[in-house]
C-alpha positions as CSV (number, residue, x, y, z in Angstrom):
1,M,116.4,182.7,34.4
2,I,112.9,184.4,34.9
3,L,111.8,181.7,37.3
4,R,115.0,182.1,39.4
5,T,114.5,185.9,39.5
6,V,110.9,185.5,40.7
7,V,111.9,183.0,43.4
8,V,114.7,185.2,44.7
9,A,112.5,188.3,44.7
10,S,109.7,186.4,46.5
11,L,111.9,185.0,49.2
12,I,113.6,188.3,49.9
13,L,110.3,190.2,49.9
14,A,109.0,187.7,52.5
15,I,112.0,188.3,54.7
16,L,111.9,192.1,54.3
17,S,108.2,192.1,55.4
18,A,108.9,190.3,58.7
19,P,109.7,193.5,60.7
20,L,106.0,194.5,60.2
21,I,105.1,191.9,62.9
22,A,108.0,192.5,65.2
23,G,107.8,194.1,68.6
24,E,108.1,197.8,69.3
25,P,111.5,199.3,70.3
26,G,112.5,198.2,73.8
27,T,110.3,195.2,74.0
28,S,112.8,192.4,73.2
29,G,113.9,189.7,75.6
30,F,116.1,186.6,75.3
31,V,118.8,189.1,74.1
32,F,121.5,186.5,74.6
33,L,120.4,185.2,71.1
34,R,122.3,188.2,69.6
35,L,125.7,187.3,71.0
36,G,126.9,185.6,67.8
37,N,128.3,182.1,67.1
38,G,131.8,181.0,66.2
39,A,135.2,182.8,66.4
40,R,135.6,183.0,62.6
41,A,132.5,185.1,62.2
42,S,133.3,187.2,65.3
43,G,136.8,188.0,63.9
44,M,135.1,189.3,60.7
45,G,132.9,191.7,62.6
46,E,130.0,189.3,62.3
47,A,129.6,190.2,58.6
48,F,128.7,186.6,57.9
49,T,125.2,186.4,56.4
50,A,126.6,185.8,52.9
51,V,129.7,184.0,54.0
52,A,128.0,181.3,56.1
53,D,129.5,178.0,54.9
54,D,130.3,176.1,58.1
55,A,128.5,174.6,61.0
56,T,127.8,178.0,62.5
57,S,125.6,178.9,59.5
58,I,122.6,177.5,61.4
59,Y,122.9,180.6,63.6
60,W,123.8,183.3,60.9
61,N,121.8,182.1,57.9
62,P,120.3,178.7,57.9
63,A,120.5,178.6,54.1
64,G,124.3,178.4,54.4
65,M,124.0,174.9,55.8
66,A,123.5,173.8,52.2
67,N,127.2,174.7,51.6
68,V,128.5,172.1,54.1
69,E,129.9,168.9,52.6
70,G,129.8,165.8,54.7
71,V,129.6,166.4,58.4
72,E,131.0,169.4,60.3
73,L,131.1,170.2,64.0
74,N,131.9,173.5,65.7
75,V,132.4,174.0,69.4
76,T,132.8,177.6,70.7
77,H,133.8,179.0,74.1
78,S,133.6,182.7,74.9
79,E,135.0,184.7,77.8
80,W,132.6,187.6,78.0
81,L,132.1,190.5,80.3
82,L,132.7,190.0,84.1
83,D,132.4,186.2,84.8
84,I,129.9,185.4,82.0
85,R,130.6,182.2,80.1
86,F,129.2,181.6,76.7
87,E,129.2,178.0,75.3
88,Q,128.0,176.8,71.9
89,A,128.0,173.6,69.9
90,S,126.8,173.3,66.3
91,V,126.7,170.3,63.9
92,V,125.6,170.2,60.3
93,S,125.4,167.0,58.1
94,E,124.4,166.3,54.5
95,M,121.2,164.3,54.5
96,F,117.6,164.2,53.1
97,G,118.6,165.8,49.9
98,G,120.1,168.8,51.7
99,A,121.6,169.5,55.1
100,V,120.4,169.1,58.7
101,G,121.8,171.2,61.5
102,L,121.6,171.2,65.3
103,N,122.8,174.0,67.7
104,F,123.1,174.4,71.4
105,T,123.7,177.7,73.1
106,G,124.2,178.2,76.9
107,V,125.1,181.5,78.7
108,Y,126.1,181.2,82.3
109,Y,126.3,184.3,84.5
110,G,128.0,182.9,87.5
111,E,126.8,183.1,91.2
112,M,125.0,186.2,92.4
113,D,123.9,187.2,95.9
114,R,120.2,186.9,96.7
115,Y,118.6,189.7,98.7
116,G,115.1,189.0,100.1
117,P,112.6,191.5,101.7
118,D,113.3,192.7,105.2
119,R,111.1,191.7,108.2
120,I,108.7,194.6,107.7
121,G,108.5,194.1,103.9
122,A,109.8,197.7,103.2
123,G,112.5,196.6,100.9
124,P,115.4,194.2,100.3
125,T,117.7,193.3,103.2
126,L,121.4,194.5,103.2
127,T,122.6,191.0,104.0
128,P,122.6,188.3,101.3
129,D,120.3,185.4,101.8
130,G,122.2,182.8,99.8
131,T,123.2,182.8,96.1
132,F,121.7,181.9,92.8
133,A,123.2,181.3,89.3
134,P,121.1,182.6,86.4
135,Y,121.5,181.1,82.9
136,D,120.0,181.1,79.4
137,L,119.6,178.1,77.0
138,A,118.6,177.7,73.4
139,V,118.4,174.5,71.2
140,S,117.9,174.8,67.5
141,A,117.3,172.4,64.6
142,G,117.3,173.3,61.0
143,Y,117.2,172.2,57.4
144,A,118.6,173.7,54.1
145,R,118.9,172.7,50.5
146,D,119.4,174.1,47.0
147,V,116.0,175.1,45.7
148,L,117.4,176.2,42.3
149,P,120.9,176.2,40.8
150,N,123.0,178.8,42.8
151,L,120.1,179.4,45.2
152,S,119.7,177.8,48.6
153,A,117.1,178.3,51.3
154,G,116.9,177.2,54.9
155,V,114.8,177.3,58.0
156,S,115.4,176.5,61.7
157,V,113.3,176.5,64.9
158,K,114.7,177.1,68.3
159,L,113.4,176.5,71.8
160,I,114.5,179.1,74.4
161,Y,114.7,178.9,78.2
162,E,115.8,181.6,80.7
163,K,116.1,181.1,84.5
164,I,116.8,183.8,87.1
165,D,116.6,182.4,90.7
166,V,113.2,180.8,91.1
167,E,111.6,182.6,88.0
168,S,111.9,181.4,84.4
169,A,110.6,182.0,80.9
170,T,110.3,179.8,77.9
171,G,109.7,180.6,74.2
172,Y,110.4,179.6,70.7
173,A,111.4,181.3,67.4
174,F,112.2,180.6,63.8
175,D,115.1,181.6,61.5
176,L,114.7,181.9,57.8
177,G,117.4,182.5,55.2
178,V,118.2,182.6,51.5
179,M,121.6,182.6,49.7
180,H,122.2,183.4,46.0
181,R,125.6,182.7,44.3
182,T,125.4,185.3,41.5
183,M,126.6,185.1,37.9
184,I,129.6,187.2,39.0
185,E,132.2,184.7,40.1
186,G,132.8,184.9,43.8
187,L,129.9,187.2,44.6
188,T,127.2,186.0,46.9
189,L,124.1,187.8,48.1
190,A,122.1,186.7,51.1
191,A,119.4,187.6,53.6
192,S,118.1,186.1,56.8
193,I,115.6,186.8,59.5
194,L,116.5,185.6,63.0
195,N,114.4,185.0,66.1
196,L,111.0,185.5,64.6
197,G,108.5,184.3,67.2
198,P,105.6,185.1,69.4
199,Q,105.7,187.0,72.7
200,A,107.0,185.2,75.8
201,K,106.4,186.1,79.5
202,F,108.8,186.5,82.4
203,V,106.8,187.0,85.7
204,E,104.4,189.7,84.5
205,E,106.5,191.2,81.7
206,K,105.7,190.2,78.1
207,F,108.3,190.6,75.3
208,Y,109.2,189.4,71.9
209,P,112.4,187.5,71.0
210,P,115.2,189.8,69.6
211,L,114.3,189.7,66.0
212,Q,116.9,190.7,63.4
213,L,116.8,191.2,59.7
214,R,120.2,190.7,58.1
215,V,121.0,191.5,54.4
216,G,124.5,190.9,53.2
217,G,127.0,190.3,50.4
218,S,130.4,188.7,50.2
219,Y,133.1,188.5,47.5
220,H,135.6,185.7,47.5
221,R,138.7,185.6,45.2
222,Y,141.9,183.6,45.0
223,V,144.9,185.9,44.6
224,Q,147.9,184.3,43.0
225,R,150.4,186.9,44.2
226,L,149.3,186.4,47.8
227,A,149.2,182.6,47.5
228,G,145.8,182.6,49.2
229,A,142.2,183.7,49.1
230,L,140.6,187.0,50.1
231,T,137.0,187.4,51.3
232,F,135.3,190.7,51.8
233,A,131.9,190.8,53.4
234,G,129.3,193.3,54.6
235,D,126.0,193.1,56.4
236,V,123.2,195.6,57.2
237,V,121.3,194.5,60.3
238,S,117.9,195.8,61.4
239,P,116.9,194.8,64.9
240,N,113.4,195.2,66.1
241,D,114.3,197.4,69.1
242,S,117.2,199.7,67.9
243,D,118.7,201.5,64.9
244,L,120.3,199.9,61.8
245,K,123.8,198.4,62.3
246,L,126.5,198.0,59.7
247,H,129.0,195.0,59.9
248,L,132.1,194.8,57.7
249,G,134.7,192.1,57.6
250,T,137.6,190.6,55.6
251,E,139.5,187.3,55.7
252,Y,142.8,186.3,54.2
253,Q,143.5,182.6,54.0
254,Y,147.0,181.4,53.1
255,K,147.2,178.0,51.4
256,Q,144.4,176.4,53.4
257,L,146.7,176.7,56.4
258,L,146.4,180.1,58.1
259,S,143.7,182.8,58.2
260,I,143.8,186.4,59.4
261,R,140.6,188.3,59.9
262,F,139.5,191.9,60.6
263,G,136.1,193.4,61.1
264,Y,134.1,196.4,62.3
265,K,130.7,196.8,63.8
266,S,129.2,200.2,63.3
267,N,126.5,202.0,65.4
268,Y,127.0,200.0,68.5
269,Y,127.5,201.7,71.9
270,V,130.4,199.7,73.2
271,Q,131.6,197.6,70.2
272,G,133.7,198.5,67.2
273,A,136.8,196.8,65.7
274,T,137.4,193.0,65.8
275,L,140.4,190.9,65.1
276,G,140.8,187.1,64.5
277,A,143.0,184.3,63.3
278,G,142.6,180.7,62.4
279,V,144.9,177.7,61.9
280,I,144.0,174.6,59.8
281,Y,145.6,171.2,60.5
282,K,144.3,168.4,58.3
283,N,140.5,168.3,59.1
284,V,140.5,170.6,62.1
285,R,140.4,174.4,62.2
286,F,141.2,176.4,65.3
287,D,139.8,179.9,65.4
288,Y,140.3,182.9,67.8
289,A,138.6,186.3,67.9
290,Y,139.3,189.4,70.0
291,M,136.5,191.8,70.5
292,P,137.5,194.8,72.6
293,M,134.8,196.8,74.5
294,E,134.9,200.5,75.1
295,Y,134.3,202.4,78.4
296,E,136.6,200.0,80.3
297,L,134.0,197.2,80.2
298,G,136.7,194.7,79.4
299,D,137.5,192.6,76.3
300,S,135.8,189.6,74.9
301,H,137.7,186.5,73.7
302,R,136.2,183.7,71.6
303,F,137.7,180.3,70.8
304,S,136.4,177.7,68.3
305,I,137.3,174.3,67.1
306,N,135.8,173.3,63.8
307,V,136.1,169.6,62.8
308,F,135.4,168.5,59.2
309,S,134.6,164.9,58.0
310,S,137.4,165.3,55.5
311,E,140.2,167.8,54.8
312,P,138.9,171.1,53.4
């Protein structure tokens, strides 16, 4: 018991100290890395640090990959603001005494008009000179395992690429996470630090990846009267370039068949409540999340297919 307490405290202290080497407010780039992963987590207001138990855990908390049994694949498509498309694929498999995960993220902004300098070099022309299609890419690989009974830890590394017309930027970052299943049945505590990496450079501008510290808890309980399970979750998120955020979420799952989800994201300028639903058929789960935006920016819709190696 003493050893477990020391290990948990050491890991959490290491994670909490990470913001000391983060960038100053306003210096983050590669911000697409904060757009989330999976319709299930999105429907729960992205309060997923201590819930992470599927293929998307490589994004939210790499320690959660240790919860995956067999092989699990998640494919997510997001319809975001304007014509922006957001595509992701994650796979986690049990191996090497733990679990190995891979993730691909691609954000595509559609075609945009290109405006070059006028003949005298005084400014951009008023007539488009062709088009270009900017995009962002990230590829991650991670590993997680149980380091003590009821305590898992994980790490992942990601390569990042951003291209806007003829200019581009590359970088890399690490994710670290811990997850502790407490002595209180159904209660899990977790912490993760995402996008911890060195400065990258786009043209002449230097910036850090969008580091986040996430600390969360979840409580899962089967309720006989409801013929299903309830999950309540909450995350406190500390970005390196803005104020603290609070994420709250809940999920009701009826007989391993149907799920309904609600969530709320606090202290965001244009985001707030979220809704979601999921349907399970044999070894496949279909998830949907609805994330409205304020100030008439439009709504965001996210769809996921999760495939298990065996029925959950």
